[in-house]
N, C-alpha and C positions, 0 to 999 in steps of 0.2 A: 427590537433594534433593526433598522434597515441597513444592512451592511453590503456594500458592493463587493461581490466575491469574484476572484479570478477563476477562470475555467480550469478544470482538472488537467486538461491537455496543456494549457499554458504553464501551470505549475510544474508538471512533470518535465516538460521541455526545459524550463528554467533550471530545475534541479539537475538534469542531465548535463547541461552546459556548465553549470557551476562545478559539478563533480569533475568534469573533464579539465576545467581550468585549475582546480586544486591539484589534481594528480599531475598535470603537466608542469605546474610550478614546482612541485616537489621533486620532479625527475630532471629538471633543467640542469645544464652545465653551470658550474660555479663562475658567475660573472659578477662584476661590481657595478652598481649604478652610481648616479651622481651624488647620492647621499652616503656612499661608502658601504652600502649594504649588499650582501650577496643576493643576486637576482634570483637564485634558486631557492632562497629561503621561503617558507610558506608564510605569506603575508597578504595584506589587502592588495588586491590586484585591480587597478582601474580599468583593465581591459575586459573584465568579465561582466560588469553590470548591465551591458546591453542585453544580455541573455535573460536578465531579470525584469526587463520592461515587458509590457503587454505586447508591443510590436515585435520586440526581439524574440520573445518566446513563440509568437505566431510564425515569424519568419523561419525559425529553426524547426518548428514542428511541421512546416509545409515542405521541407526539403524531401527530395526523393529518398526512399529507403536505401538505395544504392550509395547514398552519400555517407552512410555509416557502415563500419565493418559489422556491427550488430546493433540493432535497436532494441534495448531492453523492454520487456513487457512491464506493465504496471506492477505486477507481483515481484518481478526481479528488481525493480527500482526500490520498492519498499524493503526488500531483504537487504539490498546493498546499503541503504541508508541506515537500517537498524544495526547491521553487523560491522560497519566501517567506522571505528571511533574517530578517525581523522575528520569525517564529515560532521560528526555530532559534537565534537569538543573543540570549537574554534579557539577557546582560550588556551589550548596547548601551545599554539603558535602565534596568537594575536592578542593584543590588548584592545579594549573598546574605549573610545573617547566619545562622550556625550555632552551635548548642550541641553541644559535643563530649562523648563519653564512652561508657561501656558500661552499658546498662540493668541495674538491680538491683545495680550495683557502686559503692558510695558513694565508694570511693577511686580511681575511674578516671574522673574528670570529672564535670561538673555534671549531665549527663544521668542518671547513676545516683543522684543525690541527691534526685530527685523522681519520683513516680509520673506516669503519663501524665495523670491527672486534675489533678495539681498543676502540671504544667510549663507549661501554656499561658500563665498569667499571668506567669510568669518570662520566657518567650520574648517576650511582648508588651512587657514593660518594656524589655528590651534593644533590640528592634526599633524601638521608638518613639524611643529615644535616637539610633539611626543614621538613622532617617527624618528627624529634625530636622536632622541634620548634613550630609546628602548632597544638598542642593538639590532639584531637581526629579526626581532619580532615584528609582526605587522601591526597596523592600526586600522580598526574598523570604525568609521564615524557612525554616530547615532543621534537621533532626537530622543530626548527624555521628556515626555509630555505629561503635564498634570491632567490626567483624564477626569478624575473626580475631585472637585474642590470642596473642602469643608467650609460650610457657612455657619452663622450663629445657630446655636441649639443643635448642632451636629447634622443639619441638613446637607445634602450633597448636590452640587451643580455639576452636570456631566457635559463634556464637550460635545458640540454638534457632530453628528456622524459625518456630514459632508466635509467638515474641517479636518477631522481625523483622517479620512480617506485621502485628502489632498496631501497631507504630510507623509502618509504611508506610501502613496504612489510616487511622490517626489523622491523618497528614500529608495524605493525599489529600483528606480531608474538609475541610481548611482551606486547600488550595492551597499546602502547604509541600513542600519537597524533602526527600529522604533520601539521604545519602551513606553508602555502606558501605565501611569502611576495613579493608584486609587488612594485617596486619603481616608476613606472608610467612614469617618464621622460617627453618627449614632448607629450605624448599621453593623451587621455581623460580618465577619471575615468571609463566611460562605456566600452571603448575598453579594458582597463586593466582588469576589472572584468570579461568581456566576455571571455578573455583568460584563466582565472582561473577556471571558472565554471565547465568544464568537469571533473576536478579532484575531485569534490564532489561525484563522483560515489564511491569513496573509503570512507567507513564509519568513518575513523579516521582522515579525512582531514578537516582543517579549513583554513580560508583565512585572509590576512592582506594587508593593504595599508600603505605606508610610504610617507607622503606629503613632507618631507624634499627634496626628489629627484624628485618632480613633477616640473621640470624646464628644460630649454635648456642650463643652465649654471651651471652644477653641480660643487660643491666645490667653486663656486664663489657667489652663492646666495642660500637662503633657500626657497624651494618651498612651495606650499600650495594647499589645497582643500577647498571647501566650504561645509557648513552644508547641503545645498541642494544636493550636489554631494554624500555625505555620505548616505543621505536618498535614493537616486537613487540606489547606490550600494547595500544597504540592500534589497531594493525592488527587484532588479535583482536576488539576491541570493535566496530570499524567493520564487519568482516565479519559479526559476529553480528547487528548492527542491520539490515544489508542483507538477510541471508539469512532473517531472521525478520520482515521487513517492518515494523520498528518505526519510529514517526514521530520526526522531529526529530533533534537532536543530543544527545549525552550528554557529561557532563564526566568527566574523569579527573584527580584531584588527586594530586600527588606532593609529599612533604614533604622539606625540606632545611634543616639548620642548620649543617652542617659540609661543607667542600669534597668530602671523599671519599664522601659519601653518594650522589652521582650521578657516577660515573666516566665520563670521556669525555663530559662534559655538552654539548660543542659539537656532538656528533652527534645530539642530540635534535631530532626534527622536530615542528613544530607546525602542519602543513598538512593534516592528515587532514580530509576533508570532513565527516564525521559525528561527530568527537570534538574536544572543546575541552580541551586540556591546561592545567591550572592548577598553577602553581608556588608552593607554600606555604612561607613562612618560619616555621619551627617554633622552639621553644626559649624558655625563660623568662629573665628578668633585668631589669635596669634599662632605661629607655627608650633610653639611649645604646647599651647593648649590643645591644638588639633592633634598633635602627636600623642598626648596623654589619652585623648578620647579614642584614638585609633588603637593604642596599646590595650585599652580596656576591651575593645571589640576583639582584638587579637587573642585574648584569653579564651574565646569561644572556639576552640580548635575542632569542635564538632561541626562548625560551619567554616570550612577551610578557604573557600573562595571569598576574597575581600574586595571591597570597593571604597573609593575615597571621593568625597565631594568637596569642591572649593567654591567660595563665594566671591564674586566680583563686586566692585563698588555698586550699590544699588541706585535706582532712580528715585526711590521713595525716602523721604526724610525720616531719620530715626532708625532705619533698618541697619542691621549689622553686616559686616563683611570681613574678609580675611586681610589682616594688615600685619606684616607684608604678605603678599601672595606667594605661596611656595612655588618654586620652579618645578618643571617637569622632572629634572634630575632628583630633586628632593623628594617629590612624590613617589617616584619609582624606587627610591632607596628605602622606603618604609618596610618594616619587617613584621609580618609577611608582606610581600609586594602586593599591591592592589592590581586587579586585572580589569576593572571598570573604573574609569575616572570621569567625573562629571563636573561641569561648571554651571553655576546658577548666576 
């Protein structure tokens, strides 16, 4: 895989500026913005993404050393990232809102229905609705991309590297996240995760697995993974992060809307130091049906971080969607509350 990699200097500079923005936000005086939120609350801050752009990182890295009271060394930066939970656990103070789909594929989610130049206003409209509904918590926008699509007989089609990079860099410039979702198909979980790992070189990239499509008969049967396989996946991600000296924690999302999609679910571990496992309630239907599916996922208290997926009216005939669509207030009132909300 030929992945465009940011320079280590750019990544370090971006991390330093992001750290400063977070700490500054948390120590600010209590003021109220036009949404009625305390400005001092730790939340998505549209002023910091410039530091996450290649140009911004280069600009900050080129400042004279006297511009800083102290310029941390690479080792100091790694220690600070490892030991400061506020930098690692964004979900303590923020929710994540994601638009789901496959770029350039109109029938595979909302992402494919807009070009990159068109989608920002769509994202902002959704994010604003959740920002108004979630109190003083922030909202981090995200793309949730179908990285590996399951084809007949379980073959997997992978998104082009250049297309993935365009979404990652677009998101970096805005302080957004990108989730890369692998449908697994006929392949092993280990093989699928191994394909995804190099993308973690980008500081805003997180990973996902969709057991529904872990099958050689897509659209005919619902696939599955085991609890042991999810533990292996998390361990692979953690070892990669450590061995490549990558900062912070990364998220791994697993989808479920039927009991058999995660076999031996009680065996799943959620205590990996560098990986945050997110349990997503997938599937379309009425609010009552979706709440029942979510309640079934909620029983897995060994995976405490939950996610909720909603389905907009599709462009393809015969496909299902949520009717009526739950409001942000209804979504955030689910028990336990979801921390990652995505719209297909």
